N, C-alpha and C positions, 0 to 999 in steps of 0.2 A: 808305674805304679800302677799294682793292684787295688780294687775296693772290695771290703770284705764286709758280709752283713752279719751281725753276730747272733747265735742261738743260745738258747739258754744254756746255761753251763759253763759256755764261754767265758773266760779272762783273758786279758792283753798277753801273759807269758804261756795259757796253751795256743794261742793265735798265732806267736812267737815260732813256736815248735812245728806247728802245722805248716808253717812257710818256709821252714828250714834256717831260721833267724835264732841268734844263741840269745840274742840280749833281748828282753823285751821291751828296754827303754828305747830303743832304734826307732821302735813304731811308737810308744806311746809321745815322747817326745819330739818327733818327726814332726816340722812347721805344720805339715799338712794335716796334723790332725789337734789344732790348737781347739777345734769347737768340741771334741770330743772329750779334752782334759777340762774344757769349762762347765758342760754336762755331768762328766762322769769324774770327779776329782780322785776317786780312788779306782784305780786299774785293776784291782780284782772283784770291782764292782759294776758290769756292764748289764745292758739288758737287751734282751730278744730285739732286733731291728735295729738297734746300735750302726752306725758306721763307723768301719776301722778304716784307714789307708795304711799300705802295705807299701814301704819303701822300696826301690830296688836294691838288691845285696851289693855292699862295696866289695870290688876283687880284693884278694890279699894276694901279695907276692913274697916269695922268700928265697933266699940265692941255696941252692944245694950243688955238693959236689955232682958232676956228671958221670954217667957210669955205674954210678952204685945206688942200691935200694934205701930206699927211705919211708920212713915210717910217724905219720903224722896223727896226735892224739886229740880228741875234742870232747872235751871236759862237760858230761852232761849237767843241765842246769835242774835245780831243787827249789822247791817256795817253801815256805813254812806252813804249819795247818798248827793253829792254835785253837784250843777249846776249852771254855770254862766251865767247870763242873757246879752248880749251884743248888740248891734247895728251891724248894718253892715261892720262899721269903728271902732269897738272896742269900742266904749263908751259903759260905763255900763249903763243898765236899771235899775236906784237905786230909792229905795224908793217909789216903786210899790208892790199895793195890788197884791197877788198871792193865786192861787189855785191848790195843789196838790194832785192827788189818784194814790197811790200805792196799788197793791189789794183792801183788804177792808177800806185799812186807808186815810185819810182824812186829809191834812196839809193846816193851811192858815197862811197867817202873810205878812210880807213887803219886798222885796228884801233887800240885804244891799247896802251901799255905792258903794260895788263894783260889784253889781249885783248879789251876791250871795243867795242859797237857799239852806240850808241845812238840815238834818231830819234822825233821824235814823230809819231803815226800815229793816223787814224782810229778813232773810240772802237769803230766796230763790225767792224772788218777784224779777221778771223780764220784767215787764211792767209797765206802769204807764202814766199818762196823765199832763202837767204842763200848765196852766193857767194864764199869766201875764198881768194884765189890766195897757193900760197907761193914763187913765184918773181917776180921783178921782169917775167920777158919774157911770165910771167900764161900759161903752159904746162902748170903742174900746180896743181890748185885741189881744194879741198874743200867740197861742196856740201850744205844738210840744206834739205830741204823742212821749212816751220814750220807747227804748227798754235796758232795764237794763242789764248790763253786757255784751254787743253784740259788743262793741269797744273792736277791733284784737290791736294787739302789732302795735307798728307805724314802725317799718320794716318790716312789711309785706304789701304787696300790697294794700289787702282790706285798713288795718289799715291806712294807708297813705290817702288812697281815702278817707274815712269814715271822717278824720280829716280836711279835706280840704272842703268838701261838708258842715259839721257843721260848717266849718267858714266862709261860706256864698259865698265859688265859685257855680258857674253853676254846677248843678248834675253831677258829673264824671260817665262815662260809667263804667262797668265792665272790668275791662282793664285798663283802662284811653287812648287808641289809636287812638279814633277818632278823628277827626279837632277839635272839638267843645270843647274836654277832655283838647287837646293838649293846644289851646290856654288861657282855663282857667287855666292852669300850668303854662305856659309860662308868664302869670299875675303877678300869684304869687310868681315866680321866678323873675320876675323883681321889683316886689313891695321890694323883700328882697334882693336883690342883689345878687342873686346868677346865675348861666350859662344858659340862657334859650335855655334848652336841648326839653323842651314841655313833658319830661318823668320821670319817679317819682325815680329816681334816690337817691341816699345813703344821698347827701347833703339834699335835697329837703325833702324826709320824716324825717331827722333829724328836719329841720327848721320848718315843718309840727308838730312836737312834742311838740319845743319850743313854736312856737306860741300858740299851740293849752292848754298848758299847761303840757301834761303828755301823 
């Protein structure tokens, strides 16, 4: 059994591919990773420094005729990328043309009624770009560079900051202790009926996860 220390941007699926394991569940649900599952209930949200134990590969055998060439094909694994496009007030940007690039793949379509953009992408994809046009003439657009897999767990300070930034708060400084960051956090706390501490306490982190969706 190997020991893997998580780096920024990794998830269980990308780690499985790195070690030549097709099924990420073989890692995540291995008994040796019980502590990891308790700490990280979402296998797509790991944190740098987390320890993942890699079980040994299980050998597979198959009977084949002797003296004849045999071809074996292994289907590549894909993962789902789900993006919700919303206005700052939470209104869905619905029914709008979009252009999504992830690695060498290009996807086009229209956002769903809830602003959803969803596609299957490569397991190890880590960057992309999303453009959503706000008019039929495609003259006005919203654009986002994407860092796929880089969202941290909500109960870690960077994860809470990232969610609040993505929800439209003023960009929070690392540590969120400057006056501007505290004012933005207080506004979020006030909006959601929380104690206005100006800090990212447990209740604020949990509310950020609830509003963000995960």
